[in-house]
N, C-alpha and C positions, 0 to 999 in steps of 0.2 A: 782687243776683243776679237778683231778679225783673225788673228793668228790662232786663237783658240778654236774658232769655228772651222778653220782649215784643218787643224790637227784632229778635231772630232770627225770631220769628213774622211780624212786619211785613215783613221782607225776603223771607221765603218766600212770603207772600201776593202781594207785588209781582212776584216771579219767576214765580209760577204765572199771575197775571193777564196779564203781558206775554207769556208763552208761549201762552196761550189767544188773545190778540189777534193774535199772529203767525200762529197756525194759521188764524184767521178771515181775516186779510189774505192768506194764501196760497191760499185757496180762490177759484176763478173769476178767475184773474189773466190770462186770455187776452184778447187784443184782439178785438173783434167783427169779423167779416169781411163782414157785410152792412151795407147803408146807410151805408158810409163815403164821405166826400167828401175826396179829396186836396186839400190846400191848402199854401200856402207863407207862412210868417210874414214879413211886411214890417216890422212894428214891434210891440213890446210896449208897450201904453199904460198898463196898471196890473197889479196882481197878479191880476186876473180878466178883463182885456179885452185882446184882440189885434186887430191889423189884419192881415188875410190877403188873399192873392190865391187865389181859388178856381180851381183848374186848368181847370174846365169853361167858365168865362166870362171869365177874365182881368180881372175887376173887383175892386177893393179893397172889402173888407167888414169891418165890425167884428163881432167875436165875443165874446159874454159866456160865460165858462166856467160851466156849470151846476153847482149843488150846493155852492158855496162863497161865503163872504163874507170880505172883508178887513177886519180891525179898523180902527176909525176914526182912530186916532192917525197922525200924519204919519210918524213913524218906522216904524210897522208897515206902512204903505202902501209905503214905500220898500223895506223888507226883503222884502215879498211880491213886489214887482216885480222886484227883483234875483234872488230865488229862481226866479221864473218864467223869467227870462232864462237862468239857469244850467241849468234843466231842459230848455230847448229850445236847445241850442247850434247845431244845424243847423236850417234853416228848414222842412224837410218834416214836416208833421203830417197827421193825419186828423181830420175832424170827424164826429161822430155827432150828428145833430140830435135834440134832445129833443122838439121840436114844430115845426110849420111857422110858428108865430107868432114875432114879434120882441118885444123888450121895449120899454118906453116911450122908450128912447133909440135905437130902430131898430137894435139889435144883434141878430145871429143868436144864438139860444140853442142851445148845443151842448156836448157832451162833447168834450174835446180829447185825442187820443192821440198820443204821440210815442215811437218805439222800443218799441211794444207796451205802453207804460205809460199808465195813466189819469192825466193831469196833475193833476187836482183831488185825487185820492187821494194823490199824491206830495207835493203842497204841504201837505196836511193832516197827513200823516205826519211831516213835518219841522217842524210847528208854526208855519207861516206864515199859515195861513188857518183859518177856522172852518167847520165843516159847516153848511150852510144846511138846517135841519130844518123850516123854515116851508113850503117848497115841495118835497115829496118827489119823487124821480126814481128811475130804475131803478138807480142806483148809490149811493143814499142810505146804505145800510148800509155799503158799503165805505168811503165817505168818512167816515162817523161813526166807524167802528172805527179808521180811520187817525188821526183826531183824538184818540180816546181813547188810542191808543198814544203819541202825542206828549204828551198830558196826563200820563199815568202816568210817563213817562220825563223829563218836565220840559223838553221841547224848545221852542225858539222862544218863542211868546207864553205858553207854560205854564212858562217858566223861573222858578225861585225867585230868580234874580238880579234886580237893579234893573230895573224896567220891565216885568216879566212880569205876566200877569193875576193870578197868585197874590198879588202884592204890592199889587194895587189893591183887593182884597176887604176 
């Protein structure tokens, strides 16, 4: 009987935690309307890199989505790329530059918005990417809470099924 009570308490704790995370994820969900750059996706290179045409100059540019990292295994890289392709079915996106600098691969560092959704947050919430906490940005908390949501619910890389991070520990 004692084990059943413990299990019920664990379920309640999980429900309350998920509820709190959903509440946090629901805060500040609007798309920023300043400093957006309209762009069109030409190609998805990886789970965190896009090739886009920026509408103002019609030149192809590579964009690194800020705030996320794709896990190193080949299967996870493929899954993250497919998830990004599914998140952006139509090519119109908006870029919000994190800084005027580029990374060492000459990619633009930007937050990507599609249909008023922060793409990095959506990928983390489904468990395809990890929040990059090494380099904080203006949406770090949102991306981290999305990652925690996926972790608690066991989505994607947090799955208890074969191949999830939980099984690698």
